[in-house]
C-alpha positions in Angstrom: 119.1 -25.3 193.6 120.0 -29.0 192.9 121.9 -30.9 190.3 121.9 -34.7 189.9 125.0 -36.4 188.6 125.6 -40.0 187.5 128.8 -41.9 188.1 130.0 -45.1 186.3 132.3 -45.9 189.3 131.7 -45.3 193.0 135.3 -44.3 193.2 134.2 -41.0 191.5 132.4 -40.1 194.7 134.8 -39.6 197.6 134.4 -42.3 200.3 134.2 -39.7 203.1 131.2 -38.0 201.4 129.4 -41.2 200.6 129.9 -42.7 204.1 128.9 -39.4 205.8 125.4 -39.9 204.2 125.2 -43.7 204.6 123.2 -45.4 207.4 125.8 -47.0 209.8 123.4 -49.9 210.2 123.7 -50.9 206.5 127.3 -52.1 205.9 126.3 -53.5 202.5 126.0 -49.9 201.4 129.4 -48.8 202.8 131.6 -47.2 200.1 134.3 -49.9 200.6 131.8 -52.7 200.1 130.5 -51.4 196.8 133.9 -50.3 195.7 135.4 -53.7 196.3 132.7 -55.2 194.1 133.7 -52.9 191.3 137.5 -53.3 191.8 137.4 -57.1 191.9 135.0 -58.1 189.1 131.8 -58.8 191.1 129.8 -56.4 189.0 130.3 -55.1 185.5 129.2 -55.6 181.9 129.9 -59.3 181.8 127.6 -59.8 184.8 124.9 -57.4 183.8 125.5 -54.9 186.6 126.8 -51.6 185.2 127.3 -48.9 188.0 125.3 -45.8 187.4 125.4 -44.2 190.9 123.4 -41.1 191.6 124.6 -38.0 193.6 122.4 -35.0 194.4 124.4 -31.8 194.8 123.4 -28.3 195.9 124.3 -25.0 194.3 127.7 -25.1 196.1 128.4 -28.5 194.6 128.0 -30.1 198.1 126.7 -33.7 197.9 123.4 -33.9 199.8 122.3 -37.5 198.9 123.6 -40.5 197.0 122.0 -43.7 195.8 123.7 -47.0 194.6 122.3 -47.4 191.1 123.0 -49.9 188.3 122.0 -50.5 184.7 120.8 -54.1 184.6 120.8 -56.4 181.6 119.3 -59.3 183.5 117.5 -59.9 186.8 120.2 -62.0 188.5 121.2 -61.2 192.1 118.2 -58.9 192.9 115.9 -61.2 195.0 112.8 -59.2 193.9 111.7 -61.4 191.1 110.5 -59.9 187.8 111.3 -62.6 185.3 107.6 -62.8 184.4 107.6 -59.1 183.6 110.6 -59.5 181.3 108.9 -62.4 179.6 105.7 -60.4 179.1 107.8 -57.6 177.4 109.5 -60.2 175.2 106.2 -61.8 174.2 104.9 -58.4 173.1 108.0 -57.6 171.1 109.3 -55.1 173.7 112.7 -54.8 175.4 112.6 -55.1 179.2 116.4 -54.8 179.5 118.2 -52.6 180.2 116.5 -51.4 183.3 117.8 -49.2 186.1 117.8 -50.4 189.7 118.8 -48.9 193.1 120.1 -51.7 195.3 123.1 -53.3 196.8 124.2 -56.1 194.4 123.4 -59.7 195.6 122.2 -58.4 198.9 118.5 -58.8 199.9 118.8 -56.8 203.0 116.4 -53.9 204.0 117.4 -50.3 204.7 117.6 -46.9 203.2 118.5 -46.7 199.5 118.5 -42.9 199.4 121.4 -42.0 201.5 121.0 -38.5 203.1 122.6 -38.8 206.5 120.7 -37.7 209.6 119.2 -34.4 208.3 115.8 -33.0 209.1 115.5 -32.2 205.3 115.7 -36.0 204.5 112.2 -36.1 203.0 112.6 -33.1 200.8 116.1 -34.1 199.6 114.9 -37.7 198.9 111.9 -36.5 196.9 114.2 -34.4 194.7 116.5 -37.3 194.1 113.5 -39.6 193.3 112.4 -37.1 190.7 115.9 -36.8 189.3 116.2 -40.6 189.1 113.1 -40.8 187.0 114.5 -38.2 184.7 117.7 -40.2 184.4 115.7 -43.3 183.5 113.7 -41.4 180.9 116.9 -40.0 179.4 118.5 -43.4 179.3 115.4 -44.8 177.6 115.2 -47.8 180.0 112.0 -49.8 180.5 111.8 -49.2 184.2 113.3 -48.0 187.4 113.3 -50.3 190.5 114.1 -49.5 194.1 114.8 -52.8 196.0 114.4 -53.5 199.8 113.6 -49.9 200.6 113.0 -48.4 204.0 109.4 -47.7 205.0 109.7 -43.9 204.6 111.3 -44.2 201.2 108.6 -46.6 200.0 105.9 -44.1 200.9 107.7 -41.2 199.1 108.3 -43.4 196.0 104.6 -44.3 195.9 103.6 -40.6 196.3 105.7 -39.9 193.1 104.2 -42.6 190.9 106.2 -45.8 191.7 104.2 -48.9 192.5 104.8 -50.7 195.8 105.6 -54.4 195.9 105.2 -56.4 199.1 107.5 -59.2 199.9 108.3 -61.4 202.9 111.4 -62.3 204.8 111.9 -63.8 208.2 113.6 -61.5 210.7 114.4 -61.6 214.4 113.9 -58.8 216.9 115.7 -58.6 220.2 113.5 -57.2 223.0 116.5 -57.3 225.4 117.3 -61.0 226.0 120.1 -61.5 228.5 121.3 -64.8 227.1 120.5 -67.5 224.5 118.8 -69.5 227.2 116.7 -66.4 228.0 115.7 -66.3 224.4 114.8 -70.0 224.4 112.7 -69.4 227.5 110.2 -67.4 225.4 109.6 -70.5 223.2 107.0 -73.2 223.7 108.3 -76.3 225.3 108.3 -78.3 222.1 110.1 -75.7 220.1 112.7 -75.1 222.8 113.4 -78.8 223.0 113.9 -78.9 219.2 116.5 -76.2 219.2 118.4 -77.7 222.2 118.4 -81.1 220.4 119.8 -79.6 217.2 122.6 -77.9 219.0 123.4 -81.0 221.0 123.6 -83.0 217.7 126.2 -80.6 216.4 128.3 -81.1 219.5 127.9 -84.9 219.4 129.2 -84.9 215.9 132.5 -83.5 217.2 131.9 -80.0 215.7 133.6 -77.0 217.2 132.4 -73.6 216.2 134.4 -70.4 216.3 133.1 -66.9 215.6 135.7 -64.5 214.0 135.5 -60.8 213.2 136.5 -60.0 209.7 139.7 -58.1 210.8 140.9 -61.3 212.5 140.3 -63.7 209.6 143.5 -65.0 208.1 144.3 -65.2 204.4 144.0 -69.0 204.5 140.7 -68.8 206.3 139.3 -66.4 203.6 140.5 -68.8 200.9 138.8 -71.8 202.6 135.6 -69.7 203.0 135.6 -68.7 199.4 135.9 -72.4 198.4 132.9 -73.1 200.5 131.0 -70.1 199.0 131.7 -71.3 195.5 130.8 -74.9 196.4 127.4 -73.8 197.5 126.7 -72.2 194.1 128.2 -75.2 192.2 125.8 -77.5 194.0 122.8 -75.3 193.3 123.7 -74.4 189.8 124.1 -70.7 190.5 126.9 -68.2 189.7 129.4 -67.4 192.4 129.9 -63.7 191.5 131.8 -62.6 194.6 135.6 -63.2 194.2 138.2 -64.1 196.8 139.9 -60.7 196.4 136.6 -59.0 197.1 136.3 -60.8 200.5 139.9 -60.2 201.3 139.5 -56.5 200.4 136.5 -55.9 202.6 138.1 -58.0 205.4 141.0 -55.5 205.3 138.9 -52.3 204.9 135.8 -53.0 206.9 136.7 -56.0 209.0 134.8 -54.8 212.0 131.6 -55.0 210.0 132.1 -58.7 209.1 131.5 -61.9 211.1 132.7 -65.3 209.9 131.3 -68.4 211.7 133.8 -71.3 211.2 132.9 -74.9 211.9 135.7 -77.4 212.6 135.8 -81.2 212.5 139.0 -83.0 213.3 140.8 -79.6 213.2 139.7 -78.9 209.7 137.2 -76.2 208.6 134.2 -78.1 207.2 131.6 -75.3 207.0 131.3 -71.5 207.3 128.7 -68.7 207.4 129.4 -65.1 206.4 127.6 -62.2 208.1 127.6 -58.4 207.9 127.5 -56.4 211.2 125.6 -53.0 211.3 125.3 -50.6 214.1 122.1 -52.3 215.3 121.7 -55.3 213.1 123.3 -58.5 211.9 122.8 -59.7 208.3 123.3 -63.3 207.4 124.5 -63.7 203.8 126.5 -66.8 202.7 126.9 -70.4 203.8 128.9 -73.4 202.6 129.9 -76.8 203.8 132.2 -79.5 202.6 130.5 -82.2 204.7 126.9 -82.6 205.8 126.4 -82.8 209.6 123.0 -82.9 211.2 121.7 -79.4 212.2 125.0 -77.7 211.5 123.4 -75.3 209.0 120.9 -74.2 211.7 123.6 -73.7 214.3 126.2 -71.9 212.1 123.7 -69.7 210.2 121.1 -69.0 212.9 121.9 -69.9 216.5 125.5 -68.5 216.4 124.2 -65.2 214.9 121.4 -65.0 217.5 123.9 -65.6 220.3 126.2 -62.9 218.8 123.3 -60.4 218.7 122.3 -61.1 222.3 125.9 -60.8 223.5 126.6 -57.6 221.6 123.2 -56.0 222.2 122.1 -55.9 218.5 118.4 -55.5 218.1 117.8 -57.2 214.8 118.9 -60.2 212.7 118.1 -60.6 209.1 119.3 -64.1 208.1 118.8 -63.8 204.4 116.0 -64.2 201.8 113.2 -66.8 202.0 113.2 -69.9 204.2 110.0 -70.9 206.0 112.1 -73.2 208.2 113.4 -70.1 210.0 110.0 -69.5 211.7 110.4 -72.4 214.1 113.8 -71.0 215.0 112.6 -67.6 216.1 112.5 -65.6 212.9 109.1 -64.2 212.2 107.5 -63.1 208.9 108.3 -59.5 208.1 107.1 -57.3 205.3 109.7 -56.1 202.9 109.2 -53.5 200.2 110.3 -52.5 196.8 109.0 -49.7 194.4 108.8 -49.8 190.7 108.4 -47.1 188.0 107.4 -48.4 184.6 107.9 -46.2 181.6 105.3 -47.7 179.2 101.7 -46.8 180.2 100.1 -50.1 179.0 102.7 -52.3 180.9 102.4 -50.0 183.9 98.6 -50.7 184.1 99.2 -54.5 183.6 101.8 -54.6 186.3 99.7 -52.6 188.6 96.9 -55.2 188.3 99.4 -58.0 188.9 100.6 -56.2 192.0 97.1 -55.8 193.4 96.6 -59.5 193.3 100.1 -60.4 194.5 99.8 -58.0 197.4 96.6 -59.6 198.7 98.2 -63.1 198.3 101.3 -61.9 200.1 99.3 -60.4 203.0 97.5 -63.8 203.4 100.9 -65.6 203.4 102.3 -63.3 206.0 99.3 -63.8 208.2 99.5 -67.6 207.7 103.2 -67.7 208.6 102.5 -65.7 211.7 100.3 -68.5 213.0 103.4 -70.8 213.2 105.3 -68.6 215.7 107.4 -70.7 218.1 106.9 -68.2 220.9 104.6 -68.6 223.8 101.7 -66.2 223.6 102.7 -64.5 226.8 106.3 -64.1 225.8 106.0 -62.8 222.2 107.8 -59.5 222.1 105.4 -56.6 221.3 107.5 -55.4 218.4 107.0 -58.7 216.4 103.4 -59.5 217.2 102.0 -57.8 214.1 103.2 -57.8 210.5 102.6 -54.4 208.9 
């Protein structure tokens, strides 16, 4: 009844079919987003990301599900860190790379990785695709197959079919229906509320003006300045700025309503910027850069502006990016994230399973500890973020 095909370019799958199956809350899995990466040199052999997308078809050749998959020759840009696994393979004379991953490149944001659309057969279709993906991995002879930042239901189905869960932590914000930013701050303890007001006041006292711009209104010169800021951040940290200026310009043109650029001005010049993706219900903070350091500007541009935007637009969730314990005091609470891992070699599978047992217990302790630092008053903590699953 089913046939799984693999594709070395997302352009081989018509955009209307891909987007029909994609979750509208995950713009980082929009066909245009992934296609722009391929068109403009953000992925490819030189960067260790070879597209190997999956499409599940029925007997009439109708596409029922897709998954963004890549052959990986390194672990860069994944944010689920397996460098120690690769090193263990090397020390035992085995090759860890290439591996096969299902993910959005350079995007540590949660959501469905098996795109089925809103069908009541989602579980059955997903299970068939998972089985097919393992067969693809076996045929390719890769060491492993990794599903990164999966939705909860997918994580369960992957575990049922032999993949190992891996627990992670990010810091997310949930909106219980705040009417304004001041309403949001009203849920904080007095000390934490005072801290945020002081940080925003310092930004204003430094003569900073902040402007939020949707991607379809960003000018060519503004994209160029933002890209300089983006590259500058990686240069300062010794990283690799894989996203090109034509990539940003392309997605600005093709999916501008899903982009939000926060621009900070000083003396009429742009001195900092933060780049966000807008989903149907969620905001995703991604990249930040600054030419000059101003006290608390990072917090305002990357967090408070996004929070205000979510409240104004009625968005229910804000994921401001990976890691960052400093986010807790600003309203972002520890949230479990998941990945799932299929390991071909039985001996390494057992060793990694033991590692994950220990790591999971440690991560659960960490989540619980981080939760004790909540800035919210006990009587004002929204029900949906009281507990970490």
